[in-house]
MIFI-98782 format. One record per atom (N, C-alpha, C, O, CB): y, z negated, x negated; atom name. Coordinates in steps of 0.2 Angstrom, whole numbers, padded with zeros to 4 digits. Glycine has a CB too. Layout:
<recs>
((Y; Z; X); 'CA'),
...
</recs>
This chain:
<recs>
((0782; -0208; -0789); 'N'),
((0786; -0214; -0787); 'CA'),
((0792; -0212; -0783); 'C'),
((0794; -0215; -0778); 'O'),
((0788; -0219; -0793); 'CB'),
((0796; -0207; -0786); 'N'),
((0802; -0204; -0783); 'CA'),
((0801; -0202; -0776); 'C'),
((0805; -0203; -0772); 'O'),
((0805; -0199; -0787); 'CB'),
((0795; -0199; -0775); 'N'),
((0793; -0196; -0768); 'CA'),
((0793; -0202; -0763); 'C'),
((0796; -0201; -0757); 'O'),
((0787; -0192; -0768); 'CB'),
((0791; -0207; -0765); 'N'),
((0790; -0213; -0760); 'CA'),
((0797; -0216; -0758); 'C'),
((0798; -0218; -0753); 'O'),
((0786; -0219; -0763); 'CB'),
((0802; -0215; -0763); 'N'),
((0809; -0218; -0762); 'CA'),
((0813; -0213; -0758); 'C'),
((0817; -0215; -0754); 'O'),
((0812; -0219; -0768); 'CB'),
((0811; -0206; -0758); 'N'),
((0815; -0201; -0755); 'CA'),
((0812; -0199; -0748); 'C'),
((0815; -0195; -0745); 'O'),
((0817; -0196; -0759); 'CB'),
((0806; -0201; -0747); 'N'),
((0802; -0198; -0741); 'CA'),
((0805; -0201; -0735); 'C'),
((0808; -0206; -0735); 'O'),
((0795; -0201; -0742); 'CB'),
((0804; -0197; -0730); 'N'),
((0807; -0199; -0723); 'CA'),
((0803; -0205; -0721); 'C'),
((0797; -0206; -0722); 'O'),
((0806; -0193; -0718); 'CB'),
((0806; -0210; -0717); 'N'),
((0802; -0216; -0715); 'CA'),
((0797; -0213; -0710); 'C'),
((0797; -0208; -0707); 'O'),
((0807; -0221; -0711); 'CB'),
((0791; -0217; -0709); 'N'),
((0786; -0215; -0704); 'CA'),
((0789; -0215; -0697); 'C'),
((0793; -0218; -0696); 'O'),
((0780; -0220; -0705); 'CB'),
((0785; -0210; -0693); 'N'),
((0788; -0210; -0686); 'CA'),
((0788; -0216; -0683); 'C'),
((0792; -0217; -0678); 'O'),
((0783; -0204; -0683); 'CB'),
((0783; -0220; -0684); 'N'),
((0783; -0227; -0680); 'CA'),
((0789; -0231; -0682); 'C'),
((0792; -0234; -0678); 'O'),
((0776; -0231; -0682); 'CB'),
((0790; -0231; -0688); 'N'),
((0796; -0235; -0690); 'CA'),
((0803; -0232; -0687); 'C'),
((0807; -0236; -0685); 'O'),
((0797; -0234; -0698); 'CB'),
((0803; -0226; -0687); 'N'),
((0809; -0223; -0683); 'CA'),
((0809; -0224; -0676); 'C'),
((0815; -0225; -0673); 'O'),
((0809; -0215; -0684); 'CB'),
((0804; -0225; -0673); 'N'),
((0804; -0226; -0666); 'CA'),
((0806; -0233; -0665); 'C'),
((0810; -0235; -0660); 'O'),
((0796; -0225; -0663); 'CB'),
((0804; -0238; -0669); 'N'),
((0806; -0245; -0668); 'CA'),
((0813; -0245; -0670); 'C'),
((0817; -0249; -0667); 'O'),
((0802; -0249; -0673); 'CB'),
((0815; -0242; -0675); 'N'),
((0822; -0242; -0677); 'CA'),
((0827; -0239; -0671); 'C'),
((0832; -0242; -0670); 'O'),
((0823; -0237; -0683); 'CB'),
((0825; -0234; -0668); 'N'),
((0829; -0231; -0662); 'CA'),
((0829; -0236; -0657); 'C'),
((0835; -0237; -0654); 'O'),
((0826; -0225; -0660); 'CB'),
((0824; -0240; -0655); 'N'),
((0824; -0245; -0650); 'CA'),
((0828; -0250; -0652); 'C'),
((0832; -0253; -0647); 'O'),
((0816; -0247; -0649); 'CB'),
((0828; -0252; -0658); 'N'),
((0833; -0258; -0660); 'CA'),
((0840; -0256; -0659); 'C'),
((0844; -0260; -0657); 'O'),
((0831; -0260; -0667); 'CB'),
((0842; -0250; -0661); 'N'),
((0849; -0247; -0661); 'CA'),
((0851; -0247; -0653); 'C'),
((0856; -0249; -0652); 'O'),
((0849; -0241; -0664); 'CB'),
((0846; -0245; -0649); 'N'),
((0847; -0245; -0642); 'CA'),
((0849; -0252; -0639); 'C'),
((0854; -0252; -0635); 'O'),
((0841; -0242; -0638); 'CB'),
((0845; -0256; -0641); 'N'),
((0846; -0263; -0639); 'CA'),
((0853; -0266; -0641); 'C'),
((0857; -0269; -0637); 'O'),
((0841; -0268; -0641); 'CB'),
((0854; -0265; -0648); 'N'),
((0861; -0267; -0651); 'CA'),
((0867; -0264; -0647); 'C'),
((0872; -0267; -0645); 'O'),
((0861; -0266; -0658); 'CB'),
((0866; -0257; -0646); 'N'),
((0871; -0253; -0643); 'CA'),
((0873; -0256; -0636); 'C'),
((0879; -0257; -0634); 'O'),
((0870; -0246; -0642); 'CB'),
((0868; -0258; -0632); 'N'),
((0868; -0261; -0625); 'CA'),
((0872; -0268; -0626); 'C'),
((0875; -0270; -0621); 'O'),
((0862; -0262; -0622); 'CB'),
((0871; -0272; -0631); 'N'),
((0874; -0278; -0632); 'CA'),
((0881; -0278; -0634); 'C'),
((0885; -0283; -0633); 'O'),
((0870; -0282; -0637); 'CB'),
((0884; -0272; -0637); 'N'),
((0891; -0272; -0640); 'CA'),
((0896; -0274; -0635); 'C'),
((0901; -0278; -0637); 'O'),
((0892; -0265; -0642); 'CB'),
((0896; -0272; -0628); 'N'),
((0901; -0274; -0624); 'CA'),
((0901; -0282; -0623); 'C'),
((0906; -0284; -0620); 'O'),
((0900; -0271; -0617); 'CB'),
((0896; -0285; -0624); 'N'),
((0896; -0292; -0623); 'CA'),
((0899; -0296; -0629); 'C'),
((0900; -0302; -0629); 'O'),
((0889; -0295; -0622); 'CB'),
((0901; -0293; -0634); 'N'),
((0904; -0296; -0640); 'CA'),
((0911; -0299; -0638); 'C'),
((0913; -0303; -0641); 'O'),
((0905; -0291; -0646); 'CB'),
((0914; -0296; -0633); 'N'),
((0921; -0298; -0631); 'CA'),
((0927; -0295; -0634); 'C'),
((0930; -0292; -0631); 'O'),
((0921; -0306; -0632); 'CB'),
((0928; -0297; -0640); 'N'),
((0934; -0295; -0643); 'CA'),
((0934; -0287; -0645); 'C'),
((0929; -0285; -0648); 'O'),
((0935; -0299; -0650); 'CB'),
((0939; -0284; -0643); 'N'),
((0940; -0276; -0644); 'CA'),
((0938; -0274; -0652); 'C'),
((0935; -0270; -0653); 'O'),
((0946; -0274; -0642); 'CB'),
((0942; -0278; -0656); 'N'),
((0941; -0276; -0663); 'CA'),
((0934; -0277; -0666); 'C'),
((0931; -0273; -0669); 'O'),
((0945; -0280; -0668); 'CB'),
((0930; -0282; -0664); 'N'),
((0923; -0284; -0666); 'CA'),
((0919; -0278; -0663); 'C'),
((0914; -0276; -0666); 'O'),
((0921; -0291; -0663); 'CB'),
((0920; -0276; -0657); 'N'),
((0916; -0271; -0654); 'CA'),
((0917; -0264; -0658); 'C'),
((0912; -0261; -0659); 'O'),
((0918; -0270; -0646); 'CB'),
((0923; -0263; -0659); 'N'),
((0925; -0256; -0663); 'CA'),
((0922; -0256; -0670); 'C'),
((0919; -0251; -0672); 'O'),
((0932; -0255; -0663); 'CB'),
((0922; -0262; -0673); 'N'),
((0920; -0262; -0680); 'CA'),
((0912; -0262; -0680); 'C'),
((0909; -0258; -0684); 'O'),
((0922; -0269; -0684); 'CB'),
((0909; -0265; -0675); 'N'),
((0902; -0265; -0675); 'CA'),
((0899; -0258; -0672); 'C'),
((0894; -0256; -0675); 'O'),
((0899; -0271; -0670); 'CB'),
((0903; -0255; -0668); 'N'),
((0901; -0248; -0666); 'CA'),
((0901; -0244; -0672); 'C'),
((0896; -0240; -0673); 'O'),
((0906; -0246; -0661); 'CB'),
((0906; -0244; -0676); 'N'),
((0906; -0240; -0682); 'CA'),
((0900; -0241; -0687); 'C'),
((0897; -0237; -0690); 'O'),
((0913; -0240; -0686); 'CB'),
((0899; -0248; -0688); 'N'),
((0893; -0250; -0692); 'CA'),
((0887; -0247; -0689); 'C'),
((0883; -0245; -0693); 'O'),
((0893; -0257; -0693); 'CB'),
((0886; -0248; -0683); 'N'),
((0880; -0246; -0680); 'CA'),
((0879; -0238; -0680); 'C'),
((0874; -0236; -0682); 'O'),
((0880; -0247; -0672); 'CB'),
((0884; -0234; -0679); 'N'),
((0884; -0227; -0680); 'CA'),
((0882; -0225; -0687); 'C'),
((0878; -0221; -0688); 'O'),
((0891; -0224; -0678); 'CB'),
((0885; -0228; -0692); 'N'),
((0883; -0227; -0699); 'CA'),
((0876; -0228; -0701); 'C'),
((0873; -0225; -0704); 'O'),
((0888; -0231; -0704); 'CB'),
((0874; -0234; -0698); 'N'),
((0867; -0236; -0699); 'CA'),
((0862; -0231; -0696); 'C'),
((0857; -0230; -0699); 'O'),
((0866; -0243; -0697); 'CB'),
((0864; -0229; -0690); 'N'),
((0860; -0224; -0686); 'CA'),
((0859; -0218; -0690); 'C'),
((0854; -0214; -0690); 'O'),
((0862; -0223; -0679); 'CB'),
((0864; -0216; -0694); 'N'),
((0864; -0210; -0698); 'CA'),
((0862; -0211; -0705); 'C'),
((0862; -0207; -0710); 'O'),
((0871; -0207; -0698); 'CB'),
((0859; -0217; -0707); 'N'),
((0856; -0219; -0713); 'CA'),
((0862; -0219; -0718); 'C'),
((0861; -0218; -0724); 'O'),
((0851; -0215; -0715); 'CB'),
((0868; -0221; -0716); 'N'),
((0874; -0221; -0721); 'CA'),
((0875; -0229; -0722); 'C'),
((0879; -0232; -0718); 'O'),
((0880; -0217; -0718); 'CB'),
((0872; -0232; -0727); 'N'),
((0873; -0239; -0728); 'CA'),
((0879; -0241; -0732); 'C'),
((0880; -0247; -0734); 'O'),
((0867; -0241; -0730); 'CB'),
((0883; -0236; -0734); 'N'),
((0888; -0237; -0739); 'CA'),
((0895; -0237; -0735); 'C'),
((0900; -0236; -0739); 'O'),
((0888; -0232; -0744); 'CB'),
((0896; -0239; -0729); 'N'),
((0902; -0239; -0726); 'CA'),
((0906; -0245; -0728); 'C'),
((0904; -0251; -0727); 'O'),
((0901; -0239; -0718); 'CB'),
((0912; -0244; -0731); 'N'),
((0916; -0249; -0734); 'CA'),
((0921; -0252; -0729); 'C'),
((0922; -0249; -0724); 'O'),
((0919; -0247; -0740); 'CB'),
((0923; -0258; -0730); 'N'),
((0928; -0261; -0726); 'CA'),
((0934; -0257; -0725); 'C'),
((0937; -0256; -0720); 'O'),
((0930; -0268; -0728); 'CB'),
((0936; -0254; -0731); 'N'),
((0942; -0249; -0731); 'CA'),
((0941; -0243; -0727); 'C'),
((0946; -0241; -0724); 'O'),
((0943; -0247; -0739); 'CB'),
((0935; -0240; -0727); 'N'),
((0934; -0235; -0723); 'CA'),
((0934; -0236; -0715); 'C'),
((0937; -0233; -0711); 'O'),
((0927; -0232; -0724); 'CB'),
((0932; -0242; -0714); 'N'),
((0932; -0245; -0707); 'CA'),
((0939; -0246; -0705); 'C'),
((0942; -0244; -0699); 'O'),
((0928; -0251; -0706); 'CB'),
((0943; -0249; -0709); 'N'),
((0950; -0250; -0708); 'CA'),
((0954; -0244; -0707); 'C'),
((0958; -0243; -0702); 'O'),
((0953; -0255; -0714); 'CB'),
((0953; -0239; -0711); 'N'),
((0956; -0233; -0711); 'CA'),
((0955; -0229; -0704); 'C'),
((0959; -0226; -0701); 'O'),
((0955; -0228; -0717); 'CB'),
((0948; -0229; -0702); 'N'),
((0946; -0226; -0696); 'CA'),
((0949; -0229; -0690); 'C'),
((0951; -0226; -0685); 'O'),
((0939; -0226; -0696); 'CB'),
((0949; -0236; -0690); 'N'),
((0952; -0240; -0684); 'CA'),
((0959; -0241; -0684); 'C'),
((0962; -0244; -0679); 'O'),
((0948; -0246; -0683); 'CB'),
((0962; -0240; -0690); 'N'),
((0969; -0242; -0690); 'CA'),
((0970; -0250; -0691); 'C'),
((0975; -0253; -0688); 'O'),
((0973; -0240; -0684); 'CB'),
((0966; -0253; -0694); 'N'),
((0966; -0261; -0695); 'CA'),
((0967; -0262; -0702); 'C'),
((0966; -0258; -0706); 'O'),
((0959; -0264; -0692); 'CB'),
((0969; -0268; -0703); 'N'),
((0969; -0271; -0710); 'CA'),
((0962; -0272; -0713); 'C'),
((0957; -0273; -0709); 'O'),
((0973; -0277; -0711); 'CB'),
((0960; -0272; -0719); 'N'),
((0954; -0274; -0722); 'CA'),
((0952; -0281; -0720); 'C'),
((0946; -0282; -0718); 'O'),
((0954; -0273; -0730); 'CB'),
((0957; -0285; -0720); 'N'),
((0956; -0292; -0718); 'CA'),
((0954; -0293; -0711); 'C'),
((0949; -0297; -0709); 'O'),
((0962; -0297; -0719); 'CB'),
((0957; -0289; -0706); 'N'),
((0955; -0289; -0699); 'CA'),
((0948; -0286; -0698); 'C'),
((0944; -0289; -0694); 'O'),
((0960; -0285; -0695); 'CB'),
((0946; -0281; -0702); 'N'),
((0939; -0278; -0702); 'CA'),
((0934; -0284; -0704); 'C'),
((0929; -0284; -0701); 'O'),
((0939; -0272; -0707); 'CB'),
((0935; -0287; -0710); 'N'),
((0931; -0292; -0712); 'CA'),
((0930; -0298; -0707); 'C'),
((0924; -0300; -0705); 'O'),
((0933; -0296; -0718); 'CB'),
((0935; -0300; -0704); 'N'),
((0935; -0305; -0698); 'CA'),
((0931; -0302; -0692); 'C'),
((0927; -0306; -0690); 'O'),
((0942; -0308; -0696); 'CB'),
((0932; -0296; -0690); 'N'),
((0929; -0293; -0684); 'CA'),
((0922; -0292; -0686); 'C'),
((0918; -0294; -0681); 'O'),
((0933; -0287; -0682); 'CB'),
((0920; -0290; -0692); 'N'),
((0913; -0289; -0693); 'CA'),
((0909; -0296; -0693); 'C'),
((0904; -0296; -0691); 'O'),
((0912; -0286; -0700); 'CB'),
((0912; -0301; -0696); 'N'),
((0909; -0307; -0696); 'CA'),
((0908; -0310; -0689); 'C'),
((0902; -0312; -0687); 'O'),
((0913; -0312; -0701); 'CB'),
((0913; -0310; -0685); 'N'),
((0913; -0312; -0678); 'CA'),
((0907; -0308; -0674); 'C'),
((0904; -0310; -0670); 'O'),
((0919; -0311; -0675); 'CB'),
((0907; -0301; -0676); 'N'),
((0903; -0297; -0672); 'CA'),
((0896; -0298; -0674); 'C'),
((0892; -0299; -0669); 'O'),
((0904; -0289; -0674); 'CB'),
((0894; -0299; -0680); 'N'),
((0887; -0301; -0682); 'CA'),
((0885; -0308; -0679); 'C'),
((0880; -0309; -0677); 'O'),
((0886; -0301; -0689); 'CB'),
((0890; -0313; -0679); 'N'),
((0888; -0319; -0677); 'CA'),
((0887; -0319; -0669); 'C'),
((0882; -0322; -0667); 'O'),
((0894; -0324; -0678); 'CB'),
((0891; -0316; -0666); 'N'),
((0890; -0315; -0659); 'CA'),
((0884; -0311; -0657); 'C'),
((0880; -0313; -0652); 'O'),
((0896; -0312; -0655); 'CB'),
((0882; -0306; -0660); 'N'),
((0876; -0303; -0659); 'CA'),
((0870; -0307; -0660); 'C'),
((0865; -0307; -0656); 'O'),
((0875; -0296; -0664); 'CB'),
((0870; -0311; -0666); 'N'),
((0865; -0316; -0667); 'CA'),
((0864; -0321; -0662); 'C'),
((0859; -0322; -0660); 'O'),
((0866; -0319; -0674); 'CB'),
((0870; -0323; -0659); 'N'),
((0870; -0328; -0654); 'CA'),
((0867; -0325; -0648); 'C'),
((0863; -0329; -0644); 'O'),
((0877; -0331; -0653); 'CB'),
((0869; -0319; -0646); 'N'),
((0866; -0316; -0640); 'CA'),
((0859; -0315; -0640); 'C'),
((0855; -0316; -0636); 'O'),
((0870; -0309; -0638); 'CB'),
((0857; -0312; -0646); 'N'),
((0850; -0311; -0647); 'CA'),
((0846; -0317; -0647); 'C'),
((0840; -0317; -0643); 'O'),
((0848; -0308; -0654); 'CB'),
((0848; -0323; -0649); 'N'),
((0845; -0329; -0649); 'CA'),
((0845; -0332; -0642); 'C'),
((0839; -0334; -0639); 'O'),
((0848; -0334; -0653); 'CB'),
((0850; -0332; -0638); 'N'),
((0851; -0334; -0631); 'CA'),
((0846; -0330; -0627); 'C'),
((0843; -0333; -0622); 'O'),
((0858; -0334; -0629); 'CB'),
((0846; -0324; -0628); 'N'),
((0842; -0319; -0623); 'CA'),
((0834; -0319; -0626); 'C'),
((0830; -0316; -0622); 'O'),
((0845; -0312; -0623); 'CB'),
((0833; -0322; -0631); 'N'),
((0826; -0322; -0634); 'CA'),
((0824; -0315; -0636); 'C'),
((0818; -0314; -0636); 'O'),
((0821; -0325; -0628); 'CB'),
((0828; -0311; -0638); 'N'),
((0827; -0304; -0639); 'CA'),
((0823; -0304; -0646); 'C'),
((0818; -0299; -0647); 'O'),
((0833; -0300; -0640); 'CB'),
((0823; -0308; -0650); 'N'),
((0819; -0308; -0656); 'CA'),
((0812; -0309; -0655); 'C'),
((0808; -0306; -0658); 'O'),
((0822; -0314; -0661); 'CB'),
((0811; -0314; -0650); 'N'),
((0804; -0315; -0649); 'CA'),
((0801; -0310; -0645); 'C'),
((0795; -0308; -0646); 'O'),
((0803; -0322; -0644); 'CB'),
((0805; -0307; -0640); 'N'),
((0802; -0301; -0636); 'CA'),
((0801; -0295; -0641); 'C'),
((0796; -0292; -0640); 'O'),
((0808; -0299; -0631); 'CB'),
((0805; -0294; -0646); 'N'),
((0804; -0288; -0650); 'CA'),
((0798; -0289; -0654); 'C'),
((0794; -0285; -0656); 'O'),
((0810; -0287; -0655); 'CB'),
((0797; -0295; -0657); 'N'),
((0791; -0297; -0661); 'CA'),
((0785; -0296; -0657); 'C'),
((0780; -0293; -0659); 'O'),
((0792; -0304; -0664); 'CB'),
((0785; -0298; -0651); 'N'),
((0779; -0297; -0646); 'CA'),
((0777; -0290; -0645); 'C'),
((0772; -0288; -0646); 'O'),
((0780; -0301; -0640); 'CB'),
((0783; -0286; -0644); 'N'),
((0782; -0279; -0643); 'CA'),
((0779; -0275; -0649); 'C'),
((0775; -0271; -0649); 'O'),
((0788; -0276; -0641); 'CB'),
((0782; -0277; -0655); 'N'),
((0779; -0274; -0661); 'CA'),
((0772; -0276; -0663); 'C'),
((0768; -0272; -0665); 'O'),
((0784; -0277; -0667); 'CB'),
((0770; -0282; -0661); 'N'),
((0763; -0284; -0662); 'CA'),
((0759; -0280; -0657); 'C'),
((0753; -0278; -0659); 'O'),
((0762; -0292; -0660); 'CB'),
((0761; -0279; -0651); 'N'),
((0757; -0276; -0646); 'CA'),
((0756; -0268; -0648); 'C'),
((0751; -0265; -0647); 'O'),
((0760; -0276; -0639); 'CB'),
((0761; -0266; -0651); 'N'),
((0761; -0259; -0654); 'CA'),
((0758; -0258; -0660); 'C'),
((0757; -0252; -0663); 'O'),
((0767; -0256; -0653); 'CB'),
((0756; -0264; -0663); 'N'),
((0752; -0264; -0670); 'CA'),
((0757; -0263; -0676); 'C'),
((0754; -0261; -0681); 'O'),
((0747; -0258; -0670); 'CB'),
((0763; -0264; -0675); 'N'),
((0768; -0263; -0681); 'CA'),
((0768; -0269; -0685); 'C'),
((0770; -0269; -0691); 'O'),
((0775; -0261; -0678); 'CB'),
((0766; -0275; -0682); 'N'),
((0767; -0281; -0686); 'CA'),
((0760; -0285; -0685); 'C'),
((0758; -0285; -0679); 'O'),
((0773; -0286; -0683); 'CB'),
((0757; -0287; -0690); 'N'),
((0751; -0291; -0689); 'CA'),
((0752; -0297; -0686); 'C'),
((0758; -0300; -0688); 'O'),
((0747; -0291; -0696); 'CB'),
((0748; -0300; -0682); 'N'),
((0749; -0306; -0679); 'CA'),
((0750; -0312; -0684); 'C'),
((0753; -0317; -0682); 'O'),
((0744; -0308; -0674); 'CB'),
((0747; -0311; -0690); 'N'),
((0748; -0317; -0695); 'CA'),
((0754; -0316; -0699); 'C'),
((0756; -0321; -0703); 'O'),
((0742; -0316; -0700); 'CB'),
((0758; -0311; -0698); 'N'),
((0764; -0310; -0702); 'CA'),
((0770; -0315; -0700); 'C'),
((0773; -0318; -0704); 'O'),
((0767; -0303; -0702); 'CB'),
((0770; -0316; -0694); 'N'),
((0775; -0321; -0691); 'CA'),
((0772; -0325; -0685); 'C'),
((0767; -0323; -0682); 'O'),
((0782; -0317; -0688); 'CB'),
((0775; -0331; -0684); 'N'),
((0772; -0335; -0678); 'CA'),
((0778; -0335; -0673); 'C'),
((0784; -0334; -0675); 'O'),
((0770; -0342; -0680); 'CB'),
((0777; -0338; -0667); 'N'),
((0782; -0339; -0662); 'CA'),
((0787; -0344; -0665); 'C'),
((0793; -0344; -0663); 'O'),
((0779; -0341; -0656); 'CB'),
((0784; -0349; -0669); 'N'),
((0789; -0354; -0671); 'CA'),
((0794; -0351; -0676); 'C'),
((0800; -0354; -0676); 'O'),
((0785; -0359; -0675); 'CB'),
((0793; -0345; -0679); 'N'),
((0798; -0342; -0683); 'CA'),
((0804; -0340; -0679); 'C'),
((0810; -0339; -0682); 'O'),
((0795; -0336; -0686); 'CB'),
((0803; -0339; -0672); 'N'),
((0809; -0337; -0668); 'CA'),
((0810; -0342; -0663); 'C'),
((0814; -0340; -0658); 'O'),
((0807; -0330; -0665); 'CB'),
((0808; -0348; -0663); 'N'),
((0810; -0353; -0658); 'CA'),
((0805; -0353; -0653); 'C'),
((0800; -0349; -0652); 'O'),
((0817; -0352; -0655); 'CB'),
((0805; -0357; -0648); 'N'),
((0801; -0358; -0642); 'CA'),
((0804; -0355; -0636); 'C'),
((0810; -0355; -0636); 'O'),
((0799; -0365; -0641); 'CB'),
((0800; -0352; -0632); 'N'),
((0802; -0349; -0626); 'CA'),
((0804; -0355; -0621); 'C'),
((0806; -0353; -0615); 'O'),
((0797; -0345; -0622); 'CB'),
</recs>
């Protein structure tokens, strides 16, 4: 059981993960606010390195912001990313690509899960 928890992710999963990070990185300049971009960049870098324990205090110390500013910037950053993904239909495109590559079974999600084109 422990081996399953500590094993490296499958190569297919890593390829999808890298592609997702690439897309998100391309969207960061569209967030608008400098603090939101900087906070999201640090979060993205940590996630890319499988460091999921990045605290608001660590981000604040790194960027020279207050913890409150980090929380607000993070919230705005995720909200804006979600809006951009929705507006661009990136969720539907990603799902379609994952299906084509066999990573997602066609019965797992429907197009209605992600809105209509």
